[in-house]
C-alpha positions as CSV (number, residue, x, y, z in Angstrom):
1,X,106.6,27.6,73.9
2,X,105.1,24.3,72.9
3,X,101.9,25.1,74.9
4,X,101.7,28.4,73.1
5,X,101.9,26.6,69.8
6,X,99.3,24.1,70.9
7,X,97.0,27.0,72.1
8,X,97.5,29.0,68.9
9,X,96.4,25.9,67.0
10,X,92.9,26.6,68.5
11,X,92.6,29.8,66.5
12,X,93.9,28.2,63.3
13,X,91.6,25.2,63.8
14,X,88.6,27.5,64.4
15,X,89.3,29.4,61.2
16,X,89.7,26.2,59.3
17,X,86.4,24.8,60.7
18,X,84.6,27.9,59.4
19,X,85.9,27.2,55.9
20,X,84.8,23.6,55.8
21,X,81.6,22.6,54.1
22,X,78.7,21.6,56.2
23,X,78.8,18.1,54.8
24,X,82.4,17.5,56.0
25,X,83.4,13.8,56.4
26,X,83.6,12.2,59.9
27,X,86.6,13.1,62.0
28,X,89.9,11.5,61.2
29,X,92.0,9.7,63.8
30,X,93.9,11.9,66.2
31,X,97.3,12.9,65.0
32,X,98.8,12.3,68.4
33,X,99.5,9.0,70.1
34,X,100.2,9.3,73.8
35,X,103.9,8.6,73.1
36,X,104.0,11.5,70.5
37,X,102.2,13.9,72.9
38,X,104.7,13.3,75.7
39,X,107.6,13.5,73.3
40,X,106.3,16.7,71.7
41,X,105.9,18.4,75.1
42,X,109.0,17.0,76.9
43,X,111.3,15.4,74.4
44,X,112.7,11.9,74.7
45,X,111.2,8.4,74.2
46,X,108.1,7.4,76.2
47,X,106.6,4.0,76.8
48,X,103.1,3.0,78.1
49,X,103.1,1.6,81.6
50,X,101.4,-1.7,82.6
51,X,98.4,-0.1,84.3
52,X,98.5,3.2,82.5
53,X,95.4,3.5,80.4
54,X,91.8,4.6,81.1
55,X,89.0,5.4,78.6
56,X,87.2,8.7,78.8
57,X,83.5,8.2,78.3
58,X,81.1,11.1,78.5
59,X,78.9,11.1,81.6
60,X,75.6,11.9,80.0
61,X,75.9,10.8,76.3
62,X,78.0,7.7,77.0
63,X,80.2,8.4,73.9
64,X,83.9,7.8,74.0
65,X,85.7,11.2,73.9
66,X,89.3,10.1,74.5
67,X,91.8,8.3,76.6
68,X,94.2,9.1,79.5
69,X,97.6,7.4,79.6
70,X,100.4,7.1,82.1
71,X,103.7,7.0,80.3
72,X,107.3,6.4,81.4
73,X,110.7,7.7,80.1
74,X,113.3,5.0,80.9
75,X,116.2,7.5,80.3
76,X,115.1,10.1,82.8
77,X,112.8,8.1,85.1
78,X,110.0,10.6,84.6
79,X,106.3,10.0,84.2
80,X,104.0,11.8,81.7
81,X,100.2,11.7,81.9
82,X,98.5,12.7,78.7
83,X,94.8,13.0,78.0
84,X,94.3,12.4,74.2
85,X,91.1,13.3,72.4
86,X,89.3,10.9,70.0
87,X,86.3,13.3,69.6
88,X,86.1,17.0,69.0
89,X,89.5,16.9,67.2
90,X,90.9,20.3,66.3
91,X,88.4,22.0,68.6
92,X,89.5,23.7,71.8
93,X,87.9,22.0,74.7
94,X,88.7,22.2,78.4
95,X,91.1,19.4,79.0
96,X,93.0,18.2,82.1
97,X,95.9,15.7,82.7
98,X,96.9,15.2,86.3
99,X,99.4,13.1,88.2
100,X,99.8,12.7,92.0
101,X,103.2,11.5,93.2
102,X,103.3,9.7,96.6
103,X,104.5,12.1,99.3
104,X,103.6,15.3,97.3
105,X,101.2,17.8,98.7
106,X,98.9,18.0,95.7
107,X,98.2,16.9,92.1
108,X,100.4,18.3,89.3
109,X,98.4,19.2,86.3
110,X,98.1,20.6,82.8
111,X,94.8,22.2,82.3
112,X,93.6,24.4,79.5
113,X,91.7,24.6,76.2
114,X,93.4,22.2,73.8
115,X,92.7,20.8,70.3
116,X,94.2,17.4,70.7
117,X,95.8,16.6,74.1
118,X,96.9,17.8,77.6
119,X,100.2,16.5,79.1
120,X,102.0,16.8,82.4
121,X,105.4,15.5,83.5
122,X,106.7,14.6,86.9
123,X,109.7,12.9,88.4
124,X,108.5,10.0,90.5
125,X,111.6,7.9,90.9
126,X,111.2,5.4,93.8
127,X,107.6,6.5,94.4
128,X,104.1,5.5,93.4
129,X,101.6,7.6,91.4
130,X,97.9,8.2,90.8
131,X,96.7,9.8,87.6
132,X,93.6,11.0,85.8
133,X,92.4,13.0,82.8
134,X,89.3,14.9,81.7
135,X,87.6,16.5,78.8
136,X,84.7,19.0,79.3
137,X,82.2,20.7,77.1
138,X,79.4,23.1,78.0
139,X,76.9,20.2,78.4
140,X,78.9,17.1,79.3
141,X,82.2,15.8,80.7
142,X,84.4,12.7,80.6
143,X,86.8,11.9,83.5
144,X,88.7,8.8,84.4
145,X,91.9,7.6,86.0
146,X,93.6,5.4,88.5
147,X,93.0,6.6,92.1
148,X,95.0,4.0,93.9
149,X,98.8,4.0,94.1
150,X,100.5,2.2,91.3
151,X,103.4,2.1,88.9
152,X,105.8,2.3,91.8
153,X,109.5,2.5,91.3
């Protein structure tokens, strides 16, 4: 249901963008912190991990488009990876948040067209994880993550 609400926001945001004057001010800060994105999607209280942040810089333009975070919920032992935009806010872009749990057969991901963030949750108790995130437009992309095992436990 939360993903549906997030996706419906794309239509609302598109309609709002059409109503804005051409000389609209620069984009405001994202309304979502990584903690808020994980909490909105999965409930609970989330904390940033020690090696759980990478900046998403566009490959061709070199502009910062967002960040990817690895979060931890102490109460459940779950991990959440969230890709949070800092550019193109309120506009639906292809976004990806992925996490790979040691011993799993493949990455677990949240991929879609989102206005603010993508988020995925896994149980990784007693295991290590890798993570990454991406934002893609028709002419450029930004992708980053940690591709070695870490945050074990």
